[in-house]
A tleap script that builds the chain and sets N, CA, C and O, in Angstrom:
source leaprc.protein.ff14SB
mol = sequence {
  NMET SER GLU GLN LEU THR ILE GLY GLU LEU
  ALA SER ARG THR GLY VAL ALA THR SER ALA
  LEU ARG TYR TRP GLU GLU LEU GLY VAL LEU
  PRO ALA PRO ALA ARG VAL SER GLY GLN ARG
  ARG TYR PRO PRO SER THR VAL GLY LEU VAL
  GLY VAL VAL LEU LEU LEU ARG ASP VAL GLY
  SER THR LEU ARG GLU ILE LYS ALA PHE ILE
  ALA SER ARG SER PRO THR GLY ASP GLY TRP
  ARG GLU LEU TYR GLN ARG LYS LEU THR GLU
  LEU ASP GLN ARG ILE ALA ARG ALA GLN VAL
  ALA ARG THR ALA ILE ALA HIE GLY LEU ALA
  CYS PRO HIE ALA ASP LEU PHE GLU CYS PRO
  ASN PHE ALA ALA GLY VAL ALA ALA LEU LEU
  SER GLY CYS SER LEU GLU GLU ALA HIE SER
  GLN VAL HIE SER CHIE
}
set mol.1.N position { 57.141 84.498 4.284 }
set mol.1.CA position { 58.376 84.461 4.790 }
set mol.1.C position { 58.319 85.620 6.449 }
set mol.1.O position { 57.386 86.357 6.769 }
set mol.2.N position { 59.150 85.484 6.929 }
set mol.2.CA position { 59.513 85.843 8.318 }
set mol.2.C position { 59.780 87.335 8.110 }
set mol.2.O position { 59.820 87.856 6.995 }
set mol.3.N position { 59.935 87.894 9.103 }
set mol.3.CA position { 60.805 89.192 9.631 }
set mol.3.C position { 62.004 89.237 9.296 }
set mol.3.O position { 62.730 88.337 9.718 }
set mol.4.N position { 62.567 90.265 8.462 }
set mol.4.CA position { 64.102 89.987 8.053 }
set mol.4.C position { 64.346 91.899 8.961 }
set mol.4.O position { 63.501 92.791 9.031 }
set mol.5.N position { 65.400 91.902 9.352 }
set mol.5.CA position { 66.061 92.856 10.076 }
set mol.5.C position { 67.280 93.709 8.595 }
set mol.5.O position { 68.079 93.357 7.726 }
set mol.6.N position { 66.736 94.795 9.091 }
set mol.6.CA position { 67.570 96.108 8.205 }
set mol.6.C position { 69.363 95.591 8.943 }
set mol.6.O position { 69.322 94.686 9.776 }
set mol.7.N position { 70.686 96.146 8.622 }
set mol.7.CA position { 71.375 95.998 9.330 }
set mol.7.C position { 71.641 96.833 10.665 }
set mol.7.O position { 72.275 96.486 11.662 }
set mol.8.N position { 71.152 97.713 10.473 }
set mol.8.CA position { 70.456 99.244 10.968 }
set mol.8.C position { 69.670 98.298 12.498 }
set mol.8.O position { 70.361 98.322 13.517 }
set mol.9.N position { 68.644 97.726 12.557 }
set mol.9.CA position { 67.872 97.126 13.066 }
set mol.9.C position { 68.905 95.631 14.193 }
set mol.9.O position { 68.789 95.162 15.326 }
set mol.10.N position { 69.480 95.495 13.448 }
set mol.10.CA position { 70.428 94.293 14.056 }
set mol.10.C position { 71.302 94.918 14.786 }
set mol.10.O position { 71.647 94.327 15.809 }
set mol.11.N position { 71.812 96.036 14.551 }
set mol.11.CA position { 72.918 96.770 15.531 }
set mol.11.C position { 72.287 96.930 16.561 }
set mol.11.O position { 72.811 96.592 17.622 }
set mol.12.N position { 70.596 97.656 16.538 }
set mol.12.CA position { 69.971 98.083 17.541 }
set mol.12.C position { 69.993 96.895 18.507 }
set mol.12.O position { 70.825 96.907 19.413 }
set mol.13.N position { 69.210 95.953 18.392 }
set mol.13.CA position { 69.085 94.947 18.867 }
set mol.13.C position { 70.006 94.253 19.743 }
set mol.13.O position { 69.750 93.818 20.866 }
set mol.14.N position { 70.957 94.200 19.201 }
set mol.14.CA position { 72.480 93.258 19.764 }
set mol.14.C position { 73.246 94.670 20.575 }
set mol.14.O position { 73.824 94.432 21.636 }
set mol.15.N position { 73.234 95.706 20.200 }
set mol.15.CA position { 74.140 96.764 20.703 }
set mol.15.C position { 75.549 96.454 20.314 }
set mol.15.O position { 76.404 96.427 21.199 }
set mol.16.N position { 75.936 96.167 18.800 }
set mol.16.CA position { 76.922 96.337 18.033 }
set mol.16.C position { 77.047 97.056 17.127 }
set mol.16.O position { 76.090 96.866 16.376 }
set mol.17.N position { 77.796 97.916 16.687 }
set mol.17.CA position { 77.616 98.844 15.689 }
set mol.17.C position { 77.874 98.164 14.532 }
set mol.17.O position { 78.537 97.126 14.524 }
set mol.18.N position { 77.171 98.910 13.067 }
set mol.18.CA position { 77.075 97.962 11.925 }
set mol.18.C position { 77.965 98.149 11.022 }
set mol.18.O position { 77.911 97.782 9.849 }
set mol.19.N position { 79.410 99.144 11.939 }
set mol.19.CA position { 80.601 98.859 10.858 }
set mol.19.C position { 81.381 97.088 10.908 }
set mol.19.O position { 81.864 96.366 10.036 }
set mol.20.N position { 81.102 96.893 12.878 }
set mol.20.CA position { 81.360 95.558 13.086 }
set mol.20.C position { 80.410 94.616 12.667 }
set mol.20.O position { 80.908 93.501 12.817 }
set mol.21.N position { 79.482 94.556 12.295 }
set mol.21.CA position { 78.883 94.041 12.018 }
set mol.21.C position { 79.061 93.409 10.111 }
set mol.21.O position { 78.839 92.297 9.631 }
set mol.22.N position { 79.437 94.413 9.609 }
set mol.22.CA position { 79.992 94.772 7.981 }
set mol.22.C position { 81.185 93.854 8.091 }
set mol.22.O position { 81.349 92.889 7.345 }
set mol.23.N position { 82.114 94.247 9.181 }
set mol.23.CA position { 83.546 93.519 9.113 }
set mol.23.C position { 83.385 92.304 9.662 }
set mol.23.O position { 84.318 91.523 9.475 }
set mol.24.N position { 82.567 91.963 10.219 }
set mol.24.CA position { 82.142 89.981 10.714 }
set mol.24.C position { 81.694 89.245 9.484 }
set mol.24.O position { 81.999 88.082 9.220 }
set mol.25.N position { 80.762 90.223 8.589 }
set mol.25.CA position { 80.454 89.550 7.612 }
set mol.25.C position { 81.338 89.237 6.593 }
set mol.25.O position { 81.345 88.149 6.017 }
set mol.26.N position { 82.523 90.703 6.213 }
set mol.26.CA position { 83.346 90.148 5.226 }
set mol.26.C position { 84.674 89.039 6.093 }
set mol.26.O position { 85.531 88.431 5.452 }
set mol.27.N position { 84.588 89.010 7.153 }
set mol.27.CA position { 85.606 88.122 7.500 }
set mol.27.C position { 85.292 86.458 7.400 }
set mol.27.O position { 86.057 85.502 7.264 }
set mol.28.N position { 83.727 86.553 7.538 }
set mol.28.CA position { 83.054 85.222 7.660 }
set mol.28.C position { 82.629 84.549 8.419 }
set mol.28.O position { 82.282 83.369 8.471 }
set mol.29.N position { 82.684 85.961 9.513 }
set mol.29.CA position { 82.010 85.557 11.091 }
set mol.29.C position { 80.778 85.184 10.885 }
set mol.29.O position { 80.382 84.042 11.120 }
set mol.30.N position { 79.945 86.263 10.353 }
set mol.30.CA position { 78.608 86.127 10.126 }
set mol.30.C position { 78.353 86.145 8.659 }
set mol.30.O position { 78.929 86.888 7.864 }
set mol.31.N position { 77.232 85.063 8.302 }
set mol.31.CA position { 77.492 84.407 6.944 }
set mol.31.C position { 76.679 86.044 5.772 }
set mol.31.O position { 76.238 87.002 6.406 }
set mol.32.N position { 76.638 86.066 4.658 }
set mol.32.CA position { 76.613 87.009 4.011 }
set mol.32.C position { 74.864 87.079 3.990 }
set mol.32.O position { 74.320 86.038 3.623 }
set mol.33.N position { 74.205 87.927 4.261 }
set mol.33.CA position { 72.382 87.969 4.646 }
set mol.33.C position { 72.111 88.489 2.911 }
set mol.33.O position { 72.842 88.950 2.035 }
set mol.34.N position { 70.913 88.188 2.990 }
set mol.34.CA position { 70.483 88.707 1.630 }
set mol.34.C position { 69.781 89.829 1.047 }
set mol.34.O position { 68.778 90.267 1.610 }
set mol.35.N position { 70.188 90.306 0.034 }
set mol.35.CA position { 69.868 91.583 -0.285 }
set mol.35.C position { 68.757 92.264 -0.915 }
set mol.35.O position { 68.492 92.055 -2.099 }
set mol.36.N position { 67.973 93.209 -0.071 }
set mol.36.CA position { 67.076 93.574 -0.853 }
set mol.36.C position { 67.247 94.893 -1.704 }
set mol.36.O position { 67.928 95.716 -1.091 }
set mol.37.N position { 66.921 95.227 -2.655 }
set mol.37.CA position { 67.442 96.116 -3.492 }
set mol.37.C position { 68.564 97.384 -2.642 }
set mol.37.O position { 68.392 98.505 -2.164 }
set mol.38.N position { 70.049 96.185 -2.849 }
set mol.38.CA position { 71.073 96.364 -2.501 }
set mol.38.C position { 71.387 96.011 -0.652 }
set mol.38.O position { 72.515 95.639 -0.329 }
set mol.39.N position { 70.155 96.195 0.558 }
set mol.39.CA position { 70.458 96.846 1.296 }
set mol.39.C position { 70.610 95.205 2.113 }
set mol.39.O position { 70.022 94.322 1.488 }
set mol.40.N position { 71.199 94.817 3.188 }
set mol.40.CA position { 71.375 93.923 4.107 }
set mol.40.C position { 70.303 93.660 4.511 }
set mol.40.O position { 69.921 94.610 5.195 }
set mol.41.N position { 69.393 92.693 4.469 }
set mol.41.CA position { 68.443 91.359 5.520 }
set mol.41.C position { 68.326 90.743 5.841 }
set mol.41.O position { 67.881 89.841 5.132 }
set mol.42.N position { 68.644 90.390 7.675 }
set mol.42.CA position { 68.687 89.347 8.163 }
set mol.42.C position { 67.752 89.041 8.929 }
set mol.42.O position { 66.809 89.675 9.403 }
set mol.43.N position { 68.235 87.605 9.038 }
set mol.43.CA position { 67.127 86.768 9.354 }
set mol.43.C position { 67.361 87.021 11.200 }
set mol.43.O position { 68.349 87.098 11.931 }
set mol.44.N position { 65.511 87.105 11.456 }
set mol.44.CA position { 65.681 87.391 13.213 }
set mol.44.C position { 66.888 86.283 13.662 }
set mol.44.O position { 67.859 86.828 14.186 }
set mol.45.N position { 66.976 84.627 13.516 }
set mol.45.CA position { 68.126 84.159 14.347 }
set mol.45.C position { 69.320 84.960 14.071 }
set mol.45.O position { 70.275 84.771 14.824 }
set mol.46.N position { 69.452 85.874 13.070 }
set mol.46.CA position { 71.063 86.643 13.197 }
set mol.46.C position { 71.743 86.988 14.496 }
set mol.46.O position { 72.913 87.018 14.879 }
set mol.47.N position { 70.212 87.310 15.189 }
set mol.47.CA position { 70.602 88.353 16.615 }
set mol.47.C position { 71.256 87.235 17.600 }
set mol.47.O position { 72.177 87.436 18.391 }
set mol.48.N position { 70.609 86.082 17.384 }
set mol.48.CA position { 71.229 85.125 18.349 }
set mol.48.C position { 72.542 84.651 17.711 }
set mol.48.O position { 73.376 84.388 18.577 }
set mol.49.N position { 72.692 84.587 17.277 }
set mol.49.CA position { 73.931 84.592 16.206 }
set mol.49.C position { 75.222 85.729 16.458 }
set mol.49.O position { 76.370 85.400 16.162 }
set mol.50.N position { 74.980 86.820 16.919 }
set mol.50.CA position { 75.835 87.646 17.057 }
set mol.50.C position { 75.764 87.346 18.696 }
set mol.50.O position { 76.927 87.578 19.026 }
set mol.51.N position { 75.248 87.067 19.572 }
set mol.51.CA position { 75.089 87.121 20.790 }
set mol.51.C position { 76.231 85.967 21.170 }
set mol.51.O position { 77.264 86.227 21.788 }
set mol.52.N position { 75.873 84.707 20.711 }
set mol.52.CA position { 76.999 84.436 20.470 }
set mol.52.C position { 78.654 84.514 20.261 }
set mol.52.O position { 79.637 84.095 20.872 }
set mol.53.N position { 78.430 85.204 19.180 }
set mol.53.CA position { 79.876 86.127 18.678 }
set mol.53.C position { 80.444 86.841 19.895 }
set mol.53.O position { 81.600 86.835 20.317 }
set mol.54.N position { 79.505 87.377 20.300 }
set mol.54.CA position { 80.180 88.589 21.683 }
set mol.54.C position { 80.298 87.671 23.043 }
set mol.54.O position { 81.002 88.036 23.985 }
set mol.55.N position { 79.493 86.364 23.062 }
set mol.55.CA position { 80.006 85.798 24.211 }
set mol.55.C position { 81.412 85.312 23.842 }
set mol.55.O position { 82.296 85.416 24.693 }
set mol.56.N position { 81.676 84.818 22.701 }
set mol.56.CA position { 83.049 83.961 22.360 }
set mol.56.C position { 83.838 85.136 22.661 }
set mol.56.O position { 84.705 84.966 23.518 }
set mol.57.N position { 83.752 86.106 22.234 }
set mol.57.CA position { 84.787 87.758 22.263 }
set mol.57.C position { 85.159 87.605 23.466 }
set mol.57.O position { 86.297 87.340 23.854 }
set mol.58.N position { 83.427 87.904 24.609 }
set mol.58.CA position { 83.834 87.827 25.899 }
set mol.58.C position { 84.494 87.067 26.428 }
set mol.58.O position { 85.124 87.483 27.401 }
set mol.59.N position { 84.601 86.057 26.148 }
set mol.59.CA position { 85.507 84.860 26.942 }
set mol.59.C position { 87.225 84.847 26.588 }
set mol.59.O position { 88.057 84.086 27.083 }
set mol.60.N position { 87.433 85.815 25.688 }
set mol.60.CA position { 88.664 85.876 25.126 }
set mol.60.C position { 89.311 85.647 23.398 }
set mol.60.O position { 90.358 85.942 22.822 }
set mol.61.N position { 87.657 84.766 22.913 }
set mol.61.CA position { 88.484 84.390 21.540 }
set mol.61.C position { 88.421 84.912 20.566 }
set mol.61.O position { 87.434 85.593 20.286 }
set mol.62.N position { 89.480 84.759 19.717 }
set mol.62.CA position { 89.578 85.971 18.597 }
set mol.62.C position { 88.453 85.702 17.728 }
set mol.62.O position { 87.557 84.913 18.028 }
set mol.63.N position { 88.506 86.388 16.604 }
set mol.63.CA position { 87.629 86.348 15.476 }
set mol.63.C position { 87.685 85.129 14.842 }
set mol.63.O position { 86.683 84.438 14.657 }
set mol.64.N position { 88.970 84.775 14.444 }
set mol.64.CA position { 89.564 83.568 13.910 }
set mol.64.C position { 89.025 82.285 14.685 }
set mol.64.O position { 88.602 81.306 14.071 }
set mol.65.N position { 89.054 82.335 15.648 }
set mol.65.CA position { 88.671 81.592 16.678 }
set mol.65.C position { 86.850 80.762 16.539 }
set mol.65.O position { 86.320 79.668 16.345 }
set mol.66.N position { 86.475 82.345 16.828 }
set mol.66.CA position { 85.122 82.442 16.245 }
set mol.66.C position { 84.478 81.538 15.135 }
set mol.66.O position { 83.641 80.635 15.162 }
set mol.67.N position { 85.288 82.214 14.044 }
set mol.67.CA position { 84.729 81.781 12.896 }
set mol.67.C position { 84.804 80.501 13.013 }
set mol.67.O position { 83.659 80.083 12.840 }
set mol.68.N position { 85.636 79.485 13.246 }
set mol.68.CA position { 85.799 78.342 13.092 }
set mol.68.C position { 84.653 77.663 14.277 }
set mol.68.O position { 83.856 76.726 14.244 }
set mol.69.N position { 84.968 78.467 15.091 }
set mol.69.CA position { 83.765 78.099 16.307 }
set mol.69.C position { 82.188 77.917 15.793 }
set mol.69.O position { 81.392 77.115 16.282 }
set mol.70.N position { 82.006 78.529 15.068 }
set mol.70.CA position { 80.764 78.657 14.523 }
set mol.70.C position { 80.635 77.714 12.987 }
set mol.70.O position { 79.636 77.257 12.432 }
set mol.71.N position { 82.149 77.661 12.592 }
set mol.71.CA position { 81.566 76.771 11.540 }
set mol.71.C position { 81.747 75.350 11.562 }
set mol.71.O position { 81.305 74.602 10.691 }
set mol.72.N position { 82.476 74.944 12.678 }
set mol.72.CA position { 82.108 73.630 13.308 }
set mol.72.C position { 80.750 73.274 13.747 }
set mol.72.O position { 80.586 72.056 13.663 }
set mol.73.N position { 79.763 73.878 14.168 }
set mol.73.CA position { 78.114 73.372 14.148 }
set mol.73.C position { 78.274 72.121 13.279 }
set mol.73.O position { 79.009 71.798 12.346 }
set mol.74.N position { 77.743 71.816 13.651 }
set mol.74.CA position { 76.941 70.501 13.082 }
set mol.74.C position { 76.062 69.628 13.655 }
set mol.74.O position { 76.346 69.167 14.760 }
set mol.75.N position { 74.833 69.249 12.997 }
set mol.75.CA position { 73.905 68.284 13.991 }
set mol.75.C position { 74.574 67.065 14.529 }
set mol.75.O position { 74.087 66.520 15.520 }
set mol.76.N position { 75.404 66.697 14.093 }
set mol.76.CA position { 76.282 65.335 14.368 }
set mol.76.C position { 77.768 65.491 15.490 }
set mol.76.O position { 78.096 64.886 16.511 }
set mol.77.N position { 78.297 66.428 14.822 }
set mol.77.CA position { 79.460 66.597 15.002 }
set mol.77.C position { 79.668 67.778 16.563 }
set mol.77.O position { 78.909 68.699 16.863 }
set mol.78.N position { 80.679 67.424 17.164 }
set mol.78.CA position { 81.084 68.292 18.921 }
set mol.78.C position { 82.634 68.851 18.320 }
set mol.78.O position { 83.487 69.037 19.188 }
set mol.79.N position { 82.989 69.101 16.997 }
set mol.79.CA position { 84.003 70.066 16.895 }
set mol.79.C position { 84.357 71.360 17.947 }
set mol.79.O position { 85.454 71.755 18.341 }
set mol.80.N position { 83.357 71.725 18.161 }
set mol.80.CA position { 83.529 72.680 18.913 }
set mol.80.C position { 83.928 72.505 20.166 }
set mol.80.O position { 84.600 73.391 20.694 }
set mol.81.N position { 83.599 71.358 20.857 }
set mol.81.CA position { 84.639 70.836 22.260 }
set mol.81.C position { 85.902 70.899 21.451 }
set mol.81.O position { 86.122 72.069 21.762 }
set mol.82.N position { 86.595 70.695 20.914 }
set mol.82.CA position { 88.250 70.757 20.624 }
set mol.82.C position { 88.316 72.343 20.670 }
set mol.82.O position { 89.183 72.618 21.500 }
set mol.83.N position { 87.826 73.395 20.187 }
set mol.83.CA position { 87.964 74.724 20.229 }
set mol.83.C position { 87.812 74.969 21.787 }
set mol.83.O position { 88.739 75.468 22.427 }
set mol.84.N position { 86.849 74.675 22.263 }
set mol.84.CA position { 86.183 74.852 23.627 }
set mol.84.C position { 87.680 74.243 24.393 }
set mol.84.O position { 88.199 74.958 25.249 }
set mol.85.N position { 88.089 73.392 24.165 }
set mol.85.CA position { 89.538 72.743 25.068 }
set mol.85.C position { 90.321 73.409 25.050 }
set mol.85.O position { 90.993 73.786 26.010 }
set mol.86.N position { 90.434 73.777 23.695 }
set mol.86.CA position { 92.428 74.695 23.750 }
set mol.86.C position { 91.905 75.873 24.198 }
set mol.86.O position { 92.862 76.532 24.603 }
set mol.87.N position { 90.730 76.583 24.363 }
set mol.87.CA position { 90.532 77.807 24.694 }
set mol.87.C position { 91.016 77.612 26.610 }
set mol.87.O position { 91.885 78.140 27.305 }
set mol.88.N position { 90.175 76.819 26.820 }
set mol.88.CA position { 90.218 76.726 28.187 }
set mol.88.C position { 91.870 76.101 28.431 }
set mol.88.O position { 92.198 76.073 29.617 }
set mol.89.N position { 92.799 75.664 27.546 }
set mol.89.CA position { 94.265 75.183 27.952 }
set mol.89.C position { 94.601 76.750 27.853 }
set mol.89.O position { 95.584 77.054 28.528 }
set mol.90.N position { 94.185 77.484 27.372 }
set mol.90.CA position { 94.890 78.835 27.004 }
set mol.90.C position { 94.391 79.793 28.141 }
set mol.90.O position { 95.057 80.805 28.361 }
set mol.91.N position { 93.540 79.603 28.698 }
set mol.91.CA position { 93.258 80.416 29.558 }
set mol.91.C position { 94.135 80.358 31.365 }
set mol.91.O position { 94.605 81.072 32.250 }
set mol.92.N position { 93.852 78.870 30.949 }
set mol.92.CA position { 94.407 78.408 32.486 }
set mol.92.C position { 96.268 78.680 32.202 }
set mol.92.O position { 96.985 78.801 33.196 }
set mol.93.N position { 96.726 78.732 31.147 }
set mol.93.CA position { 98.367 79.436 30.740 }
set mol.93.C position { 98.546 80.808 31.311 }
set mol.93.O position { 99.316 81.250 32.164 }
set mol.94.N position { 97.329 81.502 30.377 }
set mol.94.CA position { 97.534 82.848 30.823 }
set mol.94.C position { 96.840 83.308 32.274 }
set mol.94.O position { 96.949 84.487 32.611 }
set mol.95.N position { 96.204 82.466 33.031 }
set mol.95.CA position { 95.947 82.506 34.687 }
set mol.95.C position { 96.958 82.095 34.939 }
set mol.95.O position { 97.624 83.124 35.045 }
set mol.96.N position { 97.418 81.517 35.071 }
set mol.96.CA position { 99.230 81.452 35.845 }
set mol.96.C position { 99.582 82.052 35.465 }
set mol.96.O position { 99.741 82.889 36.353 }
set mol.97.N position { 99.975 82.459 34.539 }
set mol.97.CA position { 101.490 83.468 33.792 }
set mol.97.C position { 100.868 84.725 34.698 }
set mol.97.O position { 101.786 85.496 34.978 }
set mol.98.N position { 99.702 85.125 35.192 }
set mol.98.CA position { 99.243 86.461 35.598 }
set mol.98.C position { 99.497 86.311 37.302 }
set mol.98.O position { 99.925 87.126 38.119 }
set mol.99.N position { 99.005 84.806 37.456 }
set mol.99.CA position { 99.424 84.908 39.063 }
set mol.99.C position { 100.699 84.425 39.237 }
set mol.99.O position { 100.865 84.171 40.430 }
set mol.100.N position { 101.894 84.131 38.425 }
set mol.100.CA position { 103.061 84.850 38.905 }
set mol.100.C position { 103.467 86.270 38.609 }
set mol.100.O position { 104.493 86.761 39.080 }
set mol.101.N position { 102.653 86.907 37.830 }
set mol.101.CA position { 102.743 88.482 37.498 }
set mol.101.C position { 102.469 88.928 38.997 }
set mol.101.O position { 103.366 89.255 39.774 }
set mol.102.N position { 100.946 88.898 39.343 }
set mol.102.CA position { 100.523 89.610 40.358 }
set mol.102.C position { 101.568 88.857 42.025 }
set mol.102.O position { 101.934 89.501 43.009 }
set mol.103.N position { 101.718 87.705 41.807 }
set mol.103.CA position { 103.045 87.889 43.028 }
set mol.103.C position { 104.219 88.489 43.216 }
set mol.103.O position { 104.712 88.769 44.309 }
set mol.104.N position { 105.010 88.837 41.379 }
set mol.104.CA position { 105.812 89.486 41.499 }
set mol.104.C position { 105.933 91.085 41.736 }
set mol.104.O position { 106.810 91.811 42.205 }
set mol.105.N position { 104.761 91.274 41.243 }
set mol.105.CA position { 104.588 92.838 41.399 }
set mol.105.C position { 104.281 93.366 43.107 }
set mol.105.O position { 104.647 94.447 43.568 }
set mol.106.N position { 103.386 92.103 43.987 }
set mol.106.CA position { 103.375 92.158 45.311 }
set mol.106.C position { 104.593 92.244 45.775 }
set mol.106.O position { 104.540 92.743 46.899 }
set mol.107.N position { 105.724 91.989 45.445 }
set mol.107.CA position { 106.682 91.153 46.536 }
set mol.107.C position { 107.509 93.250 45.719 }
set mol.107.O position { 108.174 93.918 46.510 }
set mol.108.N position { 107.337 93.634 44.723 }
set mol.108.CA position { 108.098 94.657 44.234 }
set mol.108.C position { 107.449 95.562 45.251 }
set mol.108.O position { 108.248 96.270 45.863 }
set mol.109.N position { 106.029 95.711 45.604 }
set mol.109.CA position { 105.303 96.698 46.215 }
set mol.109.C position { 105.690 96.859 48.228 }
set mol.109.O position { 105.732 97.820 48.996 }
set mol.110.N position { 105.914 95.244 48.403 }
set mol.110.CA position { 106.749 95.300 49.555 }
set mol.110.C position { 108.463 95.661 49.926 }
set mol.110.O position { 109.121 95.956 50.924 }
set mol.111.N position { 108.680 95.450 48.567 }
set mol.111.CA position { 110.565 95.831 49.113 }
set mol.111.C position { 110.202 97.196 49.416 }
set mol.111.O position { 109.300 97.964 49.082 }
set mol.112.N position { 111.451 97.238 50.336 }
set mol.112.CA position { 111.840 97.813 51.578 }
set mol.112.C position { 112.626 99.017 50.927 }
set mol.112.O position { 112.689 100.019 51.639 }
set mol.113.N position { 113.332 99.096 49.492 }
set mol.113.CA position { 113.911 99.996 48.884 }
set mol.113.C position { 113.142 100.964 48.628 }
set mol.113.O position { 112.033 100.713 48.157 }
set mol.114.N position { 113.442 101.987 48.815 }
set mol.114.CA position { 112.910 103.149 47.976 }
set mol.114.C position { 112.910 103.843 46.578 }
set mol.114.O position { 112.276 104.778 46.089 }
set mol.115.N position { 114.101 102.809 46.039 }
set mol.115.CA position { 114.196 102.775 44.436 }
set mol.115.C position { 114.061 101.033 44.078 }
set mol.115.O position { 114.999 100.316 44.425 }
set mol.116.N position { 113.025 100.502 43.474 }
set mol.116.CA position { 113.472 99.650 43.128 }
set mol.116.C position { 114.411 99.122 42.457 }
set mol.116.O position { 114.608 97.913 42.340 }
set mol.117.N position { 115.227 100.260 41.840 }
set mol.117.CA position { 116.092 99.845 40.817 }
set mol.117.C position { 117.476 99.394 41.647 }
set mol.117.O position { 118.481 98.976 41.071 }
set mol.118.N position { 117.334 99.578 43.375 }
set mol.118.CA position { 118.388 99.667 44.052 }
set mol.118.C position { 118.698 98.097 44.840 }
set mol.118.O position { 119.752 97.704 45.341 }
set mol.119.N position { 117.261 97.336 44.729 }
set mol.119.CA position { 117.096 96.218 45.312 }
set mol.119.C position { 117.978 94.882 44.981 }
set mol.119.O position { 117.602 94.494 43.875 }
set mol.120.N position { 118.651 94.314 45.317 }
set mol.120.CA position { 119.553 92.909 44.755 }
set mol.120.C position { 118.722 92.496 44.582 }
set mol.120.O position { 118.943 92.430 43.373 }
set mol.121.N position { 116.928 91.682 44.753 }
set mol.121.CA position { 116.218 90.825 44.424 }
set mol.121.C position { 115.967 91.493 42.930 }
set mol.121.O position { 116.455 90.852 41.999 }
set mol.122.N position { 115.269 92.696 42.602 }
set mol.122.CA position { 114.817 93.291 41.641 }
set mol.122.C position { 115.844 92.985 40.379 }
set mol.122.O position { 115.585 92.548 39.257 }
set mol.123.N position { 117.517 93.500 41.169 }
set mol.123.CA position { 118.807 93.275 39.969 }
set mol.123.C position { 118.690 91.663 39.984 }
set mol.123.O position { 118.448 91.361 38.815 }
set mol.124.N position { 118.728 90.923 40.476 }
set mol.124.CA position { 118.807 89.209 40.294 }
set mol.124.C position { 117.678 88.973 39.368 }
set mol.124.O position { 117.775 88.424 38.270 }
set mol.125.N position { 116.481 89.486 39.966 }
set mol.125.CA position { 115.221 88.583 38.795 }
set mol.125.C position { 115.397 89.456 37.395 }
set mol.125.O position { 114.739 88.739 36.641 }
set mol.126.N position { 115.749 90.271 36.785 }
set mol.126.CA position { 116.087 91.339 35.978 }
set mol.126.C position { 117.189 90.076 35.034 }
set mol.126.O position { 116.873 89.488 33.999 }
set mol.127.N position { 118.355 89.966 35.722 }
set mol.127.CA position { 119.379 89.527 35.093 }
set mol.127.C position { 118.887 87.756 34.869 }
set mol.127.O position { 119.191 87.175 33.827 }
set mol.128.N position { 118.141 87.079 35.944 }
set mol.128.CA position { 118.011 85.779 35.200 }
set mol.128.C position { 116.699 85.980 34.204 }
set mol.128.O position { 116.177 84.916 33.871 }
set mol.129.N position { 116.063 87.237 33.658 }
set mol.129.CA position { 115.315 87.359 32.670 }
set mol.129.C position { 116.084 87.292 31.780 }
set mol.129.O position { 116.042 86.312 31.036 }
set mol.130.N position { 116.782 88.054 31.632 }
set mol.130.CA position { 117.844 88.447 30.447 }
set mol.130.C position { 118.559 86.923 30.088 }
set mol.130.O position { 118.694 86.519 28.933 }
set mol.131.N position { 119.009 86.127 31.360 }
set mol.131.CA position { 119.437 84.774 31.112 }
set mol.131.C position { 118.805 83.582 30.638 }
set mol.131.O position { 119.056 82.383 30.763 }
set mol.132.N position { 117.921 84.240 30.061 }
set mol.132.CA position { 116.451 83.093 29.649 }
set mol.132.C position { 115.658 82.794 30.546 }
set mol.132.O position { 114.552 83.101 30.100 }
set mol.133.N position { 115.510 82.264 31.825 }
set mol.133.CA position { 114.479 82.222 32.759 }
set mol.133.C position { 113.231 82.980 32.151 }
set mol.133.O position { 113.327 83.913 31.355 }
set mol.134.N position { 111.688 82.294 32.778 }
set mol.134.CA position { 110.680 82.680 32.633 }
set mol.134.C position { 110.838 83.641 33.818 }
set mol.134.O position { 111.740 83.796 34.641 }
set mol.135.N position { 109.285 84.414 33.560 }
set mol.135.CA position { 109.298 85.585 34.966 }
set mol.135.C position { 109.148 84.305 36.598 }
set mol.135.O position { 109.694 84.372 37.699 }
set mol.136.N position { 108.285 83.397 36.084 }
set mol.136.CA position { 108.193 82.286 37.057 }
set mol.136.C position { 109.863 81.792 37.523 }
set mol.136.O position { 110.354 81.682 38.646 }
set mol.137.N position { 110.326 81.611 36.470 }
set mol.137.CA position { 111.761 80.722 37.157 }
set mol.137.C position { 112.166 81.919 37.994 }
set mol.137.O position { 112.279 81.960 39.219 }
set mol.138.N position { 112.362 82.866 37.128 }
set mol.138.CA position { 113.470 84.126 38.005 }
set mol.138.C position { 112.847 84.847 39.132 }
set mol.138.O position { 113.313 85.792 39.769 }
set mol.139.N position { 111.681 84.225 39.276 }
set mol.139.CA position { 110.928 84.857 40.750 }
set mol.139.C position { 111.077 83.750 41.740 }
set mol.139.O position { 111.105 83.896 42.962 }
set mol.140.N position { 111.149 82.877 41.229 }
set mol.140.CA position { 111.300 81.424 42.191 }
set mol.140.C position { 113.156 81.216 42.520 }
set mol.140.O position { 113.755 80.707 43.467 }
set mol.141.N position { 113.584 81.815 41.367 }
set mol.141.CA position { 115.608 81.553 41.873 }
set mol.141.C position { 115.663 83.017 42.950 }
set mol.141.O position { 116.545 82.924 43.805 }
set mol.142.N position { 115.105 83.899 42.983 }
set mol.142.CA position { 115.038 85.145 43.623 }
set mol.142.C position { 114.632 84.921 44.985 }
set mol.142.O position { 115.439 85.314 45.826 }
set mol.143.N position { 113.728 84.461 45.345 }
set mol.143.CA position { 113.202 84.251 46.559 }
set mol.143.C position { 113.396 82.801 46.979 }
set mol.143.O position { 112.671 82.535 47.938 }
set mol.144.N position { 114.120 81.805 46.581 }
set mol.144.CA position { 114.757 80.465 46.822 }
set mol.144.C position { 115.467 80.622 47.977 }
set mol.144.O position { 115.643 79.724 48.800 }
set mol.145.N position { 115.830 81.608 48.051 }
set mol.145.CA position { 117.578 81.848 49.225 }
set mol.145.C position { 116.531 82.252 50.048 }
set mol.145.O position { 116.760 82.640 51.194 }
savepdb mol mol.pdb
quit
């Protein structure tokens, strides 16, 4: 039998706290390991799987999405591609919203009014938001004049 890792050794090799590893196991993100005298024993391949979880977390995936990604693995399937496509679409939308927010903040910083609440453009933007416009629509309305 190949070398088996305790949860402490897995934590040491991956930099992930043992509490997080237990939580991921509880959620089904990591498979339940074998037990020896009640203690978890992980195959060495689990180090790579934890690395995959970290990578997917760092690109913005939720634990639910990570679990689905890992479950979608099969020798013949490419279900992971659909999951990646959805995440890419979500990230594109978040980037677009962040760019609009950045532009609005930059305009606020460039405002000549000492008190932003006294700026007619700011007030018009707030009114547009309250009328149901998105930030992008409100910003466009204010600056289209």
